[in-house]
Biotite code that builds the C-alpha atoms (Angstrom):
import biotite.structure as struc

atoms = struc.array([
    struc.Atom([29.472, -9.157, 25.083], chain_id="A", res_id=1, res_name="LEU", atom_name="CA", element="C"),
    struc.Atom([31.037, -9.007, 28.519], chain_id="A", res_id=2, res_name="ALA", atom_name="CA", element="C"),
    struc.Atom([34.722, -9.765, 28.807], chain_id="A", res_id=3, res_name="GLU", atom_name="CA", element="C"),
    struc.Atom([36.491, -10.858, 31.972], chain_id="A", res_id=4, res_name="GLY", atom_name="CA", element="C"),
    struc.Atom([38.264, -7.568, 32.630], chain_id="A", res_id=5, res_name="ARG", atom_name="CA", element="C"),
    struc.Atom([35.087, -5.495, 32.942], chain_id="A", res_id=6, res_name="GLY", atom_name="CA", element="C"),
    struc.Atom([34.523, -4.538, 29.328], chain_id="A", res_id=7, res_name="ARG", atom_name="CA", element="C"),
    struc.Atom([31.003, -4.537, 27.898], chain_id="A", res_id=8, res_name="LEU", atom_name="CA", element="C"),
    struc.Atom([30.565, -3.852, 24.194], chain_id="A", res_id=9, res_name="ALA", atom_name="CA", element="C"),
    struc.Atom([28.063, -4.207, 21.381], chain_id="A", res_id=10, res_name="VAL", atom_name="CA", element="C"),
    struc.Atom([29.549, -6.266, 18.545], chain_id="A", res_id=11, res_name="TRP", atom_name="CA", element="C"),
    struc.Atom([28.710, -6.512, 14.867], chain_id="A", res_id=12, res_name="ASP", atom_name="CA", element="C"),
    struc.Atom([28.824, -10.283, 14.511], chain_id="A", res_id=13, res_name="VAL", atom_name="CA", element="C"),
    struc.Atom([28.980, -10.303, 10.701], chain_id="A", res_id=14, res_name="ARG", atom_name="CA", element="C"),
    struc.Atom([31.959, -7.954, 10.558], chain_id="A", res_id=15, res_name="GLU", atom_name="CA", element="C"),
    struc.Atom([33.531, -9.268, 13.790], chain_id="A", res_id=16, res_name="ALA", atom_name="CA", element="C"),
    struc.Atom([34.162, -5.797, 15.172], chain_id="A", res_id=17, res_name="ARG", atom_name="CA", element="C"),
    struc.Atom([33.074, -3.674, 18.104], chain_id="A", res_id=18, res_name="VAL", atom_name="CA", element="C"),
    struc.Atom([30.244, -1.320, 17.140], chain_id="A", res_id=19, res_name="LYS", atom_name="CA", element="C"),
    struc.Atom([30.112, 0.491, 20.440], chain_id="A", res_id=20, res_name="GLN", atom_name="CA", element="C"),
    struc.Atom([31.989, 0.138, 23.697], chain_id="A", res_id=21, res_name="GLU", atom_name="CA", element="C"),
    struc.Atom([29.700, 0.655, 26.670], chain_id="A", res_id=22, res_name="LEU", atom_name="CA", element="C"),
    struc.Atom([31.938, 0.111, 29.648], chain_id="A", res_id=23, res_name="ILE", atom_name="CA", element="C"),
    struc.Atom([35.607, -0.489, 30.222], chain_id="A", res_id=24, res_name="ASP", atom_name="CA", element="C"),
    struc.Atom([35.738, -0.343, 34.006], chain_id="A", res_id=25, res_name="SER", atom_name="CA", element="C"),
    struc.Atom([38.490, -2.827, 34.676], chain_id="A", res_id=26, res_name="GLY", atom_name="CA", element="C"),
    struc.Atom([36.178, -4.502, 37.211], chain_id="A", res_id=27, res_name="GLU", atom_name="CA", element="C"),
    struc.Atom([35.097, -8.079, 36.659], chain_id="A", res_id=28, res_name="LYS", atom_name="CA", element="C"),
    struc.Atom([31.410, -8.374, 35.754], chain_id="A", res_id=29, res_name="ILE", atom_name="CA", element="C"),
    struc.Atom([29.855, -10.974, 38.072], chain_id="A", res_id=30, res_name="ARG", atom_name="CA", element="C"),
    struc.Atom([26.280, -10.999, 36.767], chain_id="A", res_id=31, res_name="GLN", atom_name="CA", element="C"),
    struc.Atom([24.260, -9.528, 33.874], chain_id="A", res_id=32, res_name="ILE", atom_name="CA", element="C"),
    struc.Atom([20.495, -9.252, 34.261], chain_id="A", res_id=33, res_name="LEU", atom_name="CA", element="C"),
    struc.Atom([18.273, -8.050, 31.462], chain_id="A", res_id=34, res_name="HIS", atom_name="CA", element="C"),
    struc.Atom([14.816, -6.804, 30.745], chain_id="A", res_id=35, res_name="HIS", atom_name="CA", element="C"),
    struc.Atom([13.400, -5.315, 27.561], chain_id="A", res_id=36, res_name="GLU", atom_name="CA", element="C"),
    struc.Atom([14.287, -1.809, 28.799], chain_id="A", res_id=37, res_name="ARG", atom_name="CA", element="C"),
    struc.Atom([17.731, -2.224, 30.320], chain_id="A", res_id=38, res_name="CYS", atom_name="CA", element="C"),
    struc.Atom([20.705, -4.331, 31.342], chain_id="A", res_id=39, res_name="LEU", atom_name="CA", element="C"),
    struc.Atom([21.673, -4.429, 35.007], chain_id="A", res_id=40, res_name="CYS", atom_name="CA", element="C"),
    struc.Atom([25.262, -5.276, 35.839], chain_id="A", res_id=41, res_name="LEU", atom_name="CA", element="C"),
    struc.Atom([26.735, -6.597, 39.055], chain_id="A", res_id=42, res_name="VAL", atom_name="CA", element="C"),
    struc.Atom([30.473, -6.031, 39.327], chain_id="A", res_id=43, res_name="PHE", atom_name="CA", element="C"),
    struc.Atom([32.770, -7.808, 41.750], chain_id="A", res_id=44, res_name="GLU", atom_name="CA", element="C"),
    struc.Atom([33.396, -4.416, 43.334], chain_id="A", res_id=45, res_name="GLY", atom_name="CA", element="C"),
    struc.Atom([31.056, -2.248, 45.377], chain_id="A", res_id=46, res_name="ARG", atom_name="CA", element="C"),
    struc.Atom([28.833, -0.734, 42.710], chain_id="A", res_id=47, res_name="ARG", atom_name="CA", element="C"),
    struc.Atom([26.027, -2.089, 40.590], chain_id="A", res_id=48, res_name="PRO", atom_name="CA", element="C"),
    struc.Atom([25.437, -0.502, 37.194], chain_id="A", res_id=49, res_name="GLY", atom_name="CA", element="C"),
    struc.Atom([22.688, 0.067, 34.693], chain_id="A", res_id=50, res_name="LEU", atom_name="CA", element="C"),
    struc.Atom([22.743, 0.234, 30.902], chain_id="A", res_id=51, res_name="VAL", atom_name="CA", element="C"),
    struc.Atom([19.617, 1.851, 29.502], chain_id="A", res_id=52, res_name="THR", atom_name="CA", element="C"),
    struc.Atom([18.391, 0.272, 26.295], chain_id="A", res_id=53, res_name="LEU", atom_name="CA", element="C"),
    struc.Atom([17.624, 3.258, 24.142], chain_id="A", res_id=54, res_name="GLY", atom_name="CA", element="C"),
    struc.Atom([20.386, 2.732, 21.673], chain_id="A", res_id=55, res_name="GLY", atom_name="CA", element="C"),
    struc.Atom([22.782, 1.410, 24.336], chain_id="A", res_id=56, res_name="PHE", atom_name="CA", element="C"),
    struc.Atom([24.165, 4.890, 24.802], chain_id="A", res_id=57, res_name="SER", atom_name="CA", element="C"),
    struc.Atom([24.042, 5.328, 28.545], chain_id="A", res_id=58, res_name="GLU", atom_name="CA", element="C"),
    struc.Atom([25.815, 3.580, 31.381], chain_id="A", res_id=59, res_name="PHE", atom_name="CA", element="C"),
    struc.Atom([24.787, 4.704, 34.847], chain_id="A", res_id=60, res_name="VAL", atom_name="CA", element="C"),
    struc.Atom([26.735, 3.719, 37.935], chain_id="A", res_id=61, res_name="SER", atom_name="CA", element="C"),
    struc.Atom([24.164, 3.190, 40.657], chain_id="A", res_id=62, res_name="LEU", atom_name="CA", element="C"),
    struc.Atom([24.781, 4.074, 44.303], chain_id="A", res_id=63, res_name="GLY", atom_name="CA", element="C"),
    struc.Atom([27.775, 2.216, 45.667], chain_id="A", res_id=64, res_name="ALA", atom_name="CA", element="C"),
    struc.Atom([27.612, -0.178, 48.589], chain_id="A", res_id=65, res_name="HIS", atom_name="CA", element="C"),
    struc.Atom([30.193, 0.003, 51.383], chain_id="A", res_id=66, res_name="ARG", atom_name="CA", element="C"),
    struc.Atom([31.343, -3.576, 50.677], chain_id="A", res_id=67, res_name="ARG", atom_name="CA", element="C"),
    struc.Atom([31.325, -5.972, 47.715], chain_id="A", res_id=68, res_name="ALA", atom_name="CA", element="C"),
    struc.Atom([28.057, -6.652, 45.887], chain_id="A", res_id=69, res_name="VAL", atom_name="CA", element="C"),
    struc.Atom([26.975, -10.284, 46.303], chain_id="A", res_id=70, res_name="THR", atom_name="CA", element="C"),
    struc.Atom([23.855, -10.525, 44.134], chain_id="A", res_id=71, res_name="SER", atom_name="CA", element="C"),
    struc.Atom([21.437, -8.661, 41.915], chain_id="A", res_id=72, res_name="GLY", atom_name="CA", element="C"),
    struc.Atom([17.864, -9.338, 40.831], chain_id="A", res_id=73, res_name="ALA", atom_name="CA", element="C"),
    struc.Atom([15.155, -7.816, 38.661], chain_id="A", res_id=74, res_name="LEU", atom_name="CA", element="C"),
    struc.Atom([11.512, -7.842, 39.672], chain_id="A", res_id=75, res_name="THR", atom_name="CA", element="C"),
    struc.Atom([9.444, -9.990, 37.267], chain_id="A", res_id=76, res_name="PRO", atom_name="CA", element="C"),
    struc.Atom([7.938, -6.954, 35.519], chain_id="A", res_id=77, res_name="GLY", atom_name="CA", element="C"),
    struc.Atom([11.300, -5.203, 35.266], chain_id="A", res_id=78, res_name="GLY", atom_name="CA", element="C"),
    struc.Atom([10.222, -2.185, 37.364], chain_id="A", res_id=79, res_name="GLU", atom_name="CA", element="C"),
    struc.Atom([12.997, -2.535, 39.936], chain_id="A", res_id=80, res_name="GLU", atom_name="CA", element="C"),
    struc.Atom([16.591, -3.737, 40.231], chain_id="A", res_id=81, res_name="PHE", atom_name="CA", element="C"),
    struc.Atom([17.774, -4.922, 43.658], chain_id="A", res_id=82, res_name="TRP", atom_name="CA", element="C"),
    struc.Atom([21.430, -5.283, 44.671], chain_id="A", res_id=83, res_name="SER", atom_name="CA", element="C"),
    struc.Atom([22.674, -7.036, 47.815], chain_id="A", res_id=84, res_name="ALA", atom_name="CA", element="C"),
    struc.Atom([26.034, -6.527, 49.434], chain_id="A", res_id=85, res_name="SER", atom_name="CA", element="C"),
    struc.Atom([28.355, -7.834, 52.122], chain_id="A", res_id=86, res_name="GLU", atom_name="CA", element="C"),
    struc.Atom([27.494, -4.627, 54.004], chain_id="A", res_id=87, res_name="ASP", atom_name="CA", element="C"),
    struc.Atom([24.117, -6.176, 54.942], chain_id="A", res_id=88, res_name="GLY", atom_name="CA", element="C"),
    struc.Atom([22.129, -3.766, 52.761], chain_id="A", res_id=89, res_name="VAL", atom_name="CA", element="C"),
    struc.Atom([19.851, -4.482, 49.801], chain_id="A", res_id=90, res_name="ILE", atom_name="CA", element="C"),
    struc.Atom([19.281, -1.424, 47.609], chain_id="A", res_id=91, res_name="LYS", atom_name="CA", element="C"),
    struc.Atom([16.152, -1.023, 45.467], chain_id="A", res_id=92, res_name="ARG", atom_name="CA", element="C"),
    struc.Atom([16.453, 0.981, 42.239], chain_id="A", res_id=93, res_name="PHE", atom_name="CA", element="C"),
    struc.Atom([13.606, 2.168, 39.987], chain_id="A", res_id=94, res_name="GLN", atom_name="CA", element="C"),
    struc.Atom([13.942, 1.194, 36.329], chain_id="A", res_id=95, res_name="LEU", atom_name="CA", element="C"),
    struc.Atom([14.722, 2.357, 33.754], chain_id="A", res_id=96, res_name="PRO", atom_name="CA", element="C"),
    struc.Atom([16.084, 5.548, 35.360], chain_id="A", res_id=97, res_name="GLY", atom_name="CA", element="C"),
    struc.Atom([18.038, 4.033, 38.261], chain_id="A", res_id=98, res_name="GLY", atom_name="CA", element="C"),
    struc.Atom([16.656, 6.201, 41.082], chain_id="A", res_id=99, res_name="GLU", atom_name="CA", element="C"),
    struc.Atom([17.177, 4.767, 44.579], chain_id="A", res_id=100, res_name="LEU", atom_name="CA", element="C"),
    struc.Atom([13.775, 3.713, 45.977], chain_id="A", res_id=101, res_name="LEU", atom_name="CA", element="C"),
    struc.Atom([14.968, 2.518, 49.346], chain_id="A", res_id=102, res_name="GLY", atom_name="CA", element="C"),
    struc.Atom([17.091, 0.101, 51.325], chain_id="A", res_id=103, res_name="LYS", atom_name="CA", element="C"),
    struc.Atom([16.486, -3.083, 53.256], chain_id="A", res_id=104, res_name="ILE", atom_name="CA", element="C"),
    struc.Atom([18.931, -3.708, 56.071], chain_id="A", res_id=105, res_name="GLU", atom_name="CA", element="C"),
    struc.Atom([19.834, -7.172, 57.332], chain_id="A", res_id=106, res_name="THR", atom_name="CA", element="C"),
    struc.Atom([22.312, -6.348, 60.143], chain_id="A", res_id=107, res_name="PRO", atom_name="CA", element="C"),
    struc.Atom([24.938, -9.027, 60.601], chain_id="A", res_id=108, res_name="GLY", atom_name="CA", element="C"),
    struc.Atom([23.612, -11.034, 57.650], chain_id="A", res_id=109, res_name="GLU", atom_name="CA", element="C"),
    struc.Atom([24.879, -11.226, 54.080], chain_id="A", res_id=110, res_name="ILE", atom_name="CA", element="C"),
    struc.Atom([22.342, -11.882, 51.321], chain_id="A", res_id=111, res_name="THR", atom_name="CA", element="C"),
    struc.Atom([23.706, -14.032, 48.508], chain_id="A", res_id=112, res_name="ASP", atom_name="CA", element="C"),
    struc.Atom([20.508, -14.518, 46.472], chain_id="A", res_id=113, res_name="HIS", atom_name="CA", element="C"),
    struc.Atom([17.296, -12.547, 45.894], chain_id="A", res_id=114, res_name="ILE", atom_name="CA", element="C"),
    struc.Atom([14.117, -14.142, 44.509], chain_id="A", res_id=115, res_name="ALA", atom_name="CA", element="C"),
    struc.Atom([10.626, -12.824, 43.740], chain_id="A", res_id=116, res_name="PHE", atom_name="CA", element="C"),
    struc.Atom([7.277, -14.591, 43.505], chain_id="A", res_id=117, res_name="TRP", atom_name="CA", element="C"),
    struc.Atom([3.568, -13.751, 43.539], chain_id="A", res_id=118, res_name="ASP", atom_name="CA", element="C"),
    struc.Atom([4.053, -11.615, 40.401], chain_id="A", res_id=119, res_name="GLN", atom_name="CA", element="C"),
    struc.Atom([6.852, -9.731, 42.132], chain_id="A", res_id=120, res_name="GLY", atom_name="CA", element="C"),
    struc.Atom([4.823, -8.656, 45.163], chain_id="A", res_id=121, res_name="ARG", atom_name="CA", element="C"),
    struc.Atom([6.814, -10.870, 47.552], chain_id="A", res_id=122, res_name="SER", atom_name="CA", element="C"),
    struc.Atom([10.520, -11.543, 47.890], chain_id="A", res_id=123, res_name="PHE", atom_name="CA", element="C"),
    struc.Atom([12.912, -13.927, 49.602], chain_id="A", res_id=124, res_name="ALA", atom_name="CA", element="C"),
    struc.Atom([16.502, -13.247, 50.618], chain_id="A", res_id=125, res_name="LEU", atom_name="CA", element="C"),
    struc.Atom([18.783, -16.273, 50.983], chain_id="A", res_id=126, res_name="ARG", atom_name="CA", element="C"),
    struc.Atom([21.383, -15.582, 53.626], chain_id="A", res_id=127, res_name="LEU", atom_name="CA", element="C"),
    struc.Atom([24.952, -16.781, 53.392], chain_id="A", res_id=128, res_name="ARG", atom_name="CA", element="C"),
    struc.Atom([24.695, -18.384, 56.857], chain_id="A", res_id=129, res_name="LYS", atom_name="CA", element="C"),
    struc.Atom([21.756, -20.509, 55.692], chain_id="A", res_id=130, res_name="GLY", atom_name="CA", element="C"),
    struc.Atom([18.631, -18.604, 56.680], chain_id="A", res_id=131, res_name="GLY", atom_name="CA", element="C"),
    struc.Atom([15.874, -17.047, 54.587], chain_id="A", res_id=132, res_name="VAL", atom_name="CA", element="C"),
    struc.Atom([14.116, -13.705, 55.066], chain_id="A", res_id=133, res_name="ILE", atom_name="CA", element="C"),
    struc.Atom([10.813, -13.050, 53.284], chain_id="A", res_id=134, res_name="THR", atom_name="CA", element="C"),
    struc.Atom([8.954, -9.808, 52.784], chain_id="A", res_id=135, res_name="GLY", atom_name="CA", element="C"),
    struc.Atom([6.593, -7.776, 50.662], chain_id="A", res_id=136, res_name="SER", atom_name="CA", element="C"),
    struc.Atom([7.427, -5.029, 48.159], chain_id="A", res_id=137, res_name="ARG", atom_name="CA", element="C"),
    struc.Atom([4.086, -3.424, 49.002], chain_id="A", res_id=138, res_name="GLU", atom_name="CA", element="C"),
    struc.Atom([5.306, -2.851, 52.567], chain_id="A", res_id=139, res_name="SER", atom_name="CA", element="C"),
    struc.Atom([8.309, -0.979, 51.204], chain_id="A", res_id=140, res_name="GLY", atom_name="CA", element="C"),
    struc.Atom([10.487, -4.068, 51.245], chain_id="A", res_id=141, res_name="GLY", atom_name="CA", element="C"),
    struc.Atom([10.184, -4.643, 54.975], chain_id="A", res_id=142, res_name="THR", atom_name="CA", element="C"),
    struc.Atom([11.232, -8.207, 55.847], chain_id="A", res_id=143, res_name="PRO", atom_name="CA", element="C"),
    struc.Atom([8.860, -10.286, 57.934], chain_id="A", res_id=144, res_name="ARG", atom_name="CA", element="C"),
])
């Protein structure tokens, strides 16, 4: 359960009580993405986060952006989590560990949505100003 003030907790629904509190950051959670191995969180602030599903015991703050995070996306197979920011950078993180795989820079452009197709081999970045950038994960995320 994610609450508006940045709290994420596992609840026992039958007993109506918190079983385990995962995060109480005080930052508003903008987006929750999930895969069978993890939850990826996008906060309104500058840092994306990762909750590893192995008993919900670990929260990992992933590398912060210089400006606010605008969007997050998981590859279809759940191998990577991508976060986009107002700083014009998309960061690629390996899952489930959260290691930084690389960055895609879109100077002067802000990405507000990330989509994957072709079984996750290709991606599209929707830009706030109305354009679209496409690319291939196999080329290291280089836009074309």
